[in-house]
N, C-alpha and C positions, 0 to 999 in steps of 0.2 A: 953464838948461833946454836938454837936447840937441833940435835939431831933427829931429822925426820925417820918416822919409821916403816919396815918395809914394806908393809901393806900400802902406805902414803906414795912410798916411792912408786911402788908397782902400778898405783890408781894414775901419778903425776904421768907415767910415759905413754899413757893413751892419748893424754892430748897433745898437739902439734900445737907449739907455742906461737909459732910464729901463724897460725892460720886463724881468721875470727870466723867464729862457725854461725850458720843461720839459726837461728832462736828453737826452732823444732829438733834439729840435731842437735844443739847443745844440753839441752833438756835432758835428751835422753843418754847424750856422755855423761851428766852429773851425777845420773842415777847410776850408771854403771860404775862411775869412780866413787862413788858412795862409800866409806870405809866403815861407819859406824854401824852399830845393832839397831840404837833406837830410832824413832820417824825425825830425821835429821832436818833442817831447816832449809831452805833455798832461797838465797840471797842475791841481790844483783846490785855492782860498786860499778856508779859513774864517774870516771875521773874528767873533770870538766875545766876548758878553758878560758876561765872565770875568775877575776880578783876580787873575794868576797870584803876584803878591805872598803871597800865602793859601795856605797849605799844602794846604787843601781844594781848590781850584780850579787845581792844577796838574793840567792834563789830561795824559793822557803815557799809551804804550801801541804795539802793533806788530798788524799784523793780515795775513793773506796774502789778497792778492787774487786772485781765480777766475779771471784771467784772466794776472796775471804784470803787469811794469811794460813788458817789451821791453829790459831792463837787465840784464845780466847782471853779479852783484856778486864779488867776490872775497871770502873769508871766509878770517878768520886764526883758528884755534881755539889759545887760550893755557889747555894741560893739562898732565897728567904722567902716568906710569906708564901702564896700557893703554888709558885715554881717547885716548892718541896715537894708536892705529892705528882706535880705533873714527873717530875724526875724520877720517882719511883713509879707512876704507871709505866715508864717508859723502858721500866728495866735497869736503871741504874744501880749500881754494888754499894755504893754508900752515897747519904745526903746530909748535907749539913749548914749551917753558917758558921757563923764566929767561935763556935762551941769547937766544931772538927777544927777550926784551924789550931787553936788550941792543942788538940790530939797532934799535931803534924809538927810542932813548936818542938812536943818532946821527942819527936821521932817516932812519931807513926806513919809509915808507907806502903802499906798495906795494900794501896791502887795501881794504876799503871799509867790512866791518864785523867787527867783534872778538867771537866766543864763548869764554865762559871758564868752568871749572869753579870750584867756589864755593872749593876749596882755594888758587888763586893769586890770588884777589882782593887780597889783602894785597899781594902783590906790582906787582899793577898797579896798587893803589891809589898806587902811587909814582912813578907816571907820571900823575896827574891833572892836572897843570899842559900836560900835553902833548896830552893825549886828550881832556879835557874842550871846552876849546874848538872842537875839531872834531867834537865831537859822537859819538866813538869809544869812550868809557866803557861795557863793560858795564854792563846794568841789570838786576835778576830782572823789572822789570814791563814788559821788553820781550822778556824769555824770553830774552835772550843772556848770564844768569848761569843757568845749568843742568849738570846731571848728567845729563841726558839729552842728549849732544851730536848725536847722529846726528839727533833730530828737528829740533833746531834749526837745523842747518846744510840741510837737505832743505826748510824752510819757506823759508828765505833765497835758497836757490837756486831755488825755485817763486815766488817773488814776493813774499816778508814785506817789509813796508814798515812804519816805525816813525813815529811822530808823535807831537809835543811842541807846546805851546803857548808860543811868545814870549812877551816881556815885552810886547810890545803885543796878547797877546791873540790872535794868529794863530797860523793853524794850515797849512802848504803841503807839499803832496804830491804825489809824480807817481804820475799812473794808466796811464800808457800810452802811445805812440807813434800819429802821424797814421795810420801803415799799420796801426793793429788797425779789424780790424771795428768797427761802430759798435755791434751790441750787446754787443760784449765792454767796449768803453770805457765803455758805459752799465752792464753788470753792475759793472764795478771800483767808478765813480760812487756806485752806490748802496749798495757795500758798505762802505765809508768813510763814507759818508755816514750810515747805522746806527749805525756805531762810534761817531763823536761825538756823534749824537743822543743816544744812550746814556748817552753821556759826561758829562750834563749837570749839575753840581753842584747838589745840594739849594740852595744859598744864593743860586743865580741865580735873581732875581725879572723879570719882566717877557720882554723878548723874549731868547732866549738866541744862537741865529746870527742878527746881523746883518746878514750879508752873504755869500754863495757864488760865489764866481767860476771860470769855467772858460777855459784860458785854453792858447795851442800857444807853443810858442818863439819869439820875438818877436813875438807875435801880440795882438790886443787883447783884454781882459778882457771875459768875456760872463755877467751876473749868471745864477745857474742855482737851479735844484731840481728835486726827484725829480717824475718824470710823476706825473701825479694816476691815483690807484687808477681803471681803469674797471671 
């Protein structure tokens, strides 16, 4: 087990491990316990009572956070014909058809998200072994397979994030940066919390959200929930 630094131990000591903090308090505490000098990311992790082996419990989708993530994502649009110009006008970083897929085959991955029109999915499917493990394969559930290219690109640039439960029943998401105003981080948290809450599978009995944790890069985890309604 890696030895924790003195700064980390000092920060972790400020967090009561048995306490579940309202998100407004958790955000303040996360900033206080941030130990790095750069603009650290703020992330939320959901530990859910789901079994992803069952199709009806494979929680996946995308949501536009109201205040973005603080991260600029490079978007590749795979399309052809008139849609290429639509993608360029919308601000896509890279646009192309079969020729750009050849670049990916050769190891080019200078993008964060792929948006594709349905007519190109046959070709993209051939790259499943390359794109799948990296989480880059477009999917209709996340809005990355669409004919409305402009909308898809705009949403990603504004702060759209994808969420997907892993095989252990966890969902991890970036919701902003330490430099964000507290209110903006709370709004982003509440947005994704509400989305995950509504995604509860009908088959789940008892507690759905086992644990929700807020943390910064290299910072301690803070158990968190939505603020109480006043």
